[in-house]
N, C-alpha and C positions, 0 to 999 in steps of 0.2 A: 516467754517460757525458756527455762534454762536448757542449754544444749549439752548433750553428753556425747561421748565417742560413739558413733553409730556403727554397729556391727551389721553391715549390709548382708553379709553371709559369713560362713565360717572362715572364709579365706580373704575377705575384703574388709578393711577398716577405714572409715571416713574420718579425716582429721582436718581441723581448721586452725591455722596459725595466723595471728595478727601481729602487726608491728606498728608501734606508735611512739613518736617523739613527743612526750607530753609537755616538755619545756617547763619543768617544775612540778612538784607534787604538793597539792593542797586539797582542801575539802571539795572544791568544785571539780578538780581533776580526779579526785577519788571517785566521785559519783559517775563521772564519764567513763573512767576505766572499768568500773564495776559493770556498766552496761556493755562494754566491749567484751568482758569475760563471759557474759551470757551468750555471745556469738562465737566463742572461741574455745579451743582445747588448750592452746598455748598462747600466751601474750608476751611479746617482746617489748619492753619499755626502754626508752633512751631518755637521757637528761631528766632524771627524777630529782636531782640536786640534793639527795639525802646523804648525810654522813653515815659512817659505819654503824654508829649507835642508834640511828634512826631507821635502819632498814626493816626493823620488825613491824613498822607501821604498814608495810605492804600486806601483812597477814590480815589486816582489817578490811581489805578491799572486797574480798569474797570468801566466806568461810568454806567454800567448796574447792578452793585453790590453795596450792602450796607455792612457795616462792624461793628463788635464789637470786641474790643481787650483790653488786659491788658498788662502792662509792667512787665518785669521779675525782676525789681529792684525798690527800693524806689528813685524816681526822686527828692525828696526833700532833699536828702543827697548827699554829695560829693562822686562821684563814684570813687572807687579805681580800676584801670585796665580798660579793655574794657567792653562795655555793654554786657549783657548776658540775656538769657531766653526770656520769653514773649510768649503769645498765642493770636490768633485771629481767628474769624470765619467770613468768607465772604459769602454772599448769594445773589442770583439773585433777583433783586427787583420785578420782574414780578411774583414771586411765589404767588399763590392765597391762602395765609395763613397769619395769624397774628403771627409775629415773635418777641418775647420779650426777651431781654437779662436777664439772671438770675445771680444775684450777688452771688459770692462765695468768702469766706474769704481765698483766696489763690492766689499767683502769678503764680501758675502752672496749674490752671484749669479755663477754659472759657466755658460758657454754654449759650444756647438759648433754649427757649420753642417755638415750632412751633405748632400752633393750626389752623386747617382748619375746615370746616363745618362738616367733617366726621371723622377726626382722629386727634390725638395729638402725637407729637414726642418730646422727650427731647434729644437734641444733646449736647454732652459734649466733648470738646477738651482738651487733657491733654498733659503735658510735665513732665514726672516723672523722678526723679533722678536716675542716674546709680548706680549700686552696687559697693561698695568699701569695700572689706573685712577688711581693716585696719581702717575703719571709720564707727562705728555703728550708728552715727547720721544720716547717709543717709538712713539706714534701718528704723530708727525711723520716719524720715520724710516720707518715702515711705508708712509706715503703717498709719500715720496720714492722708495722702492724700487719701488713699483708704477709710478711715473712712469718710472723707468729701464727697467723691463720693457716698458712700453708703447712707449717709444722703440725698444727692441730689436725688438719685433714689427713696428712700423711700418717700420723700416729693412730688414726682410726680407719685403716684401710678396709676393714670388714664392715663398715657402716655406710649408709646412704647419707648424703649431706644436705642440710638446709642452712644457709647463712642469710640472715635478715637483719634489717635495721636501717639506721640513717648513715648512708655512705658519704653524704655531702658531695655526691657526683651525679651529674646529669649526663646520661649517655649521648644526648644530642649536642653537648658542648664540646668543642675541640680544645680541651684543656689538658694540662699535664696529668692531673689525677685521673681523668677519663682514660687516657692512653694507658696509664699504669694499671687501672682496674681491668681494662680489656685484656691486657697482656696477662694479668694474673688469672683471669677466667680461662684463657686459652691454655696456660701452663698447667693449671690444676684440673682442667676439664669440668668447669662449672658453667652453668648457663643462666643468664639473667632472665627472670620471669617476664620482663618486658618484651622479650623476643618470642614469647609463646603465643600461639594463635588464639588461646582462650584467655589472654590477658586483656583486661578492660580498665587500665589505669591511665588517665589523661594527665594528672599531675598530683603530687602529694605535698607540695610546699607552695605557699603563697606569701608574698610580701605586700601587705596593705592592699591586697586584692588588685595589685597592678602588675606584679611580676609572678609568673608561675613556672615551677620546675618540678621534675620528678627526681627527688634526692633519696627517697626511701625505696629499697629494693629487697627482693629475695633472689638468691643464687642457689640453683639446684644442681646436684650431680646428675649425670646423664640419664640413668634409668628412671629417676623420679620425674625429670623434665619430659622425657619421651612417653612415659606410660601412666603416670599417676596424677597429673594435674586435671582437676575438675574446673577450676576457675581461679582467677586472680583479679581482685577489684579494689576500689578505694571508697572510703566513706566520706562524703562531703556533707558535714552536719553543722547546722548553725549553732548547736550547743557546744561545739568544740572550741575552746578558747586558746588552743595552741595554734602556732602558725604552720604546723604539720598536720596532715590528715592521716588517719590509720589506713593501712593497706591490709587486705585479707587474702590468704592463700588457702584454697581448699584442695585437699589431696584425697585420693582413694588408693589406699595401700593394698595392692593386690599381691598376695603371697606368691602367685605364679611368676610375678615379675621381680619382686624384691625379697623373696624368701631367702633364708640363710642357706648357702651351699658351700659348706666348709670344704676346702681342698685338703685331701688326705695325702700326705707325702709318703711315697713308698721307696725306700732305699733300693738301689740297683748296683750290681757289680760294676766297678769302674776299671775296665781292663787297661785303660790308658795310664792309670796310676800304679798298676802292678809292676813290681820289680822282678828281676830274674829269680830271686829267692822265692817270691810269691808264686811265680809260675811253676817252679820246680815242686813246691809244696802242693800246688793244685794238682799237678799230674800224679803225684804219689797218692794224694787223698782220693782222687777220682779212680785210680787203678784199684785201690783197696775197696772202694764202694762197688765197683763193677764186678770185682771178683766174687762178691757174695751174691750176685744175682743168679737166679735159676733160669737157664736157657730153655725156652719151649721147643725142644727138639722135634717133637711130632709135627708141630705146625710148620717149622722151618724146612723140614725134610719132606713135607707133603709134595708129591709130584703132580697133583691134579691142578691144571691151570684154571679150571672153573670151580675150584673148591668153594663150597658155600657152608662149610661146617662152622657153626656158631662158636664151637669150642676153640677151633683154630683162630678165628678172628679175635675172640676175646683174649686169648693168651698172648697173641702178637701185640694187641693194643696195650695190654698190661705190661708187657716187656718193654715197649717203647716208653710208656709212662714211667717205669722204674729207672730207665736210663736217664730220662729228663730229670727226675728227682735226684739221682746220683750226681749229675752235673751241677745242679743248683746247690746241693749240700756241700760239694767240694768247693765251689766258689764262695759260698757263705763263710766257710771257715778259713779260706786261704787268700781271697782277693779283697782289696780295699773297696769300700762301697761309697756311693754318692751321699752327700749330705744336703739337708734342706737349707739352701742359701737364705730363703726368706725368714725362716725361724731364727737363723743365726744372725740376722740383721747385718749381714756383710754386704758391703758396697764395693764393687770393682773400682779400683783407682783410689781407695780411701787413703792408703799409706802415703802416696806421693802427692795427692791433690788436696786432701781434706785435713789430714792430721796436723800438718804444720799450722794451718789457720786455726784449728781447734786449740792447740796449745797457746797460741797468741791470744785467742779470745779468753781462755781460762786465766791467763796472766792478768789481763785488764779487768776481768770480772772480779778476781780476787782483790786487786788493788781498789776497785770501786767499792767492794764490801768493806774493806779496811777503812775507807774514807767515809763510812756511814751512809753509803748509797746516795750520793748527791744526784739531784735531778738535772743540774746544769753544770757547766764547766768542762775543762779539758779532760778530766778523768771520765766523766759521764759520756762525753762525746766519743772518746776512744773506745770505751766499753761498748757503746752502741754500734760504732763503726766496725769493730773487729767481730762482734757477734753477727752483724748483718753479712759480713764477708764470709764468715764460717758457715752460716746457714745457706748462703748463696752457693758456696762450693759444694755443699751436700746436694742441693737441688740440681746443680749442674752435673755432678757425678752421676746422679740418678738418670738424668736426661741422656747422658752420654754412655750409659751402662752398656747398651747393645753394641755401640761402636768399640768400647774398650774390650768387651768380651770377644768380639769378632777379631779384633787385632791380635789378641792373645791366642785365640784359636788358630788363626793363620800362622802365627809364629810357631805354635806347637806342632802343627801339621808339617811345616817345613822341616823342623828339627827331628820329627818322628814320623816318617812316612807310613809306618805300620798302623797308625791310628785310623779307625774307620771314619771316613769323611761324613757320611750321611747320618751315622749314629750321633756324631758330635753336633751336626746341624740340628738334629731332633731335640737336643738338650736346650737349644736356644728358643724354643717355643715360649711365648710369654705366659706368665702365670696370671690367671684371671683375677681381677680385683672387683670388689663390690662397689661398682659405680653405675 
């Protein structure tokens, strides 16, 4: 029986995501993937081995599904050997959400953005290179791909994250890629589903039924991991001709946990930025505003210490309210106001830490483009190295943001003792993100 998105209530949506390295697409695999679609709302496929011109065959798997895919190789060039790689995401067309493919500059990463009326998800399907101790370029590529994924996550800060696929990493192995992936999860605040109490995955890859590993994973952002996981399991099926087994993730998306809560920025007067001219203008404007207020003389001159006259109380409250409004109006027209740093995409330390590396990366990227985008060689290596250094500097600046801001605040307070210490500390409160 075909499965559809289950609306358990008005506020809870049940969603099943499966991930499968099919190791080549053919008639037999098509039938098996079709059965997987019946159990899933989203299907992540890796290693379909299809060229760009062949990706449309994915539409024939299930007429109730839509797809977005990428080829693992450059179809415009003569292929040496058999086809390889490739990723695709299939999703049930009846899902009540706007699903938009996200372009990623990689043949190993495929992503879609899912936006419903109440929540947003970024779904990322990956096929990462396996570790080869004799070939350091694979580790370089692994690091570069993690950098791309981190950029993707950072650019969707309003969304909950699900990253799935074949990572070619077993968390039980003490290998370099394992350490790198663990570090990546810590830095980006993602949690492997293997660590969840409701996970029941023993292995997802077997070599001739003699060696078993868990190389296929789901990584979830914190809120999903902590509140939305129903189960995580693996399908060991004799009809599966791939050496990987599909893994299934079942989520209950509860709006009270993952609902959109857009932060509304409200500008405030920034007295620390006010110049002497601003303050003089403020005093003159405030004096003009106050001179036009009507003073409640009867209430102020009342000599009864136990006065309970409602007219007196209301007139004094109104007078106090008018004074407040006059102060706000004067500051609005005279004093500089705070700006939304997040909307402006400004990062403390950008000019001195990041911009020089950005310019260097732009230079090598431009040279790489002029050389017709080679995949190997000195230019390609320098392009990748400078890009990785630039992206690392961005991440490092973001991680050091609080330290940079506090150092600048301390310097400003030393240079200007009139600044209010506690109001400045209040400005350092972190802005909540959808994680």
